[in-house]
C-alpha positions, 0 to 999 in steps of 0.5 A: 175678758176677765171671765175668760181668764177665770174660766180657763185659768188655774183655780188658784188664779180664780181664787186670787181674782175673787179676792182682788175683785172683792166678790162675796166669795173673796169677802167670805174667805177674808172674813174667815181669816179675820175670824181665825185671827180674832179667835186666836187673839181672844184666846191668848188674851184670856190666858193673860187675863187668867194668868196675871189677873188671877194672881191678885185673887190668889193672894187675896183668897190665900194670904199665906201664899202672899207672905211667902218669900223666895230669895228674900223677895216676897212672892207677889213681887216676884211673880208680878214684877219679874215673872210676868214679863217673860210670860208676856213675851212668850204669849206674844211670841206664841201669838205671832207664830200662830197668827203667821200659821193662820195666814199661811193656811189661808195662802195655802187655801187660796193656792190649793187646786180645786179637786 
């Protein structure tokens, strides 16, 4: 009975049944989504690592930069104590938007009729 439905049904129904029945095709589709999400997470993690982890290196390599004061506050304190939080919020917001876009692309792929 399921074979008849998948032969006569909409191609999107066939793709959904591949996912729900956990066939190799469905598993490959899900692994592709997982790979895209992992790649996104690693790229943004690298951005945070370079952005925040690079600051101590900058202050160690160029000590004069570490002695700069802005509005009476040392630059290292300002960057690591104040600016880092909005930076992390923006990176988190970007991750959510891009992850949702990956998921929407996945749903569009599943719903797209075969040509």
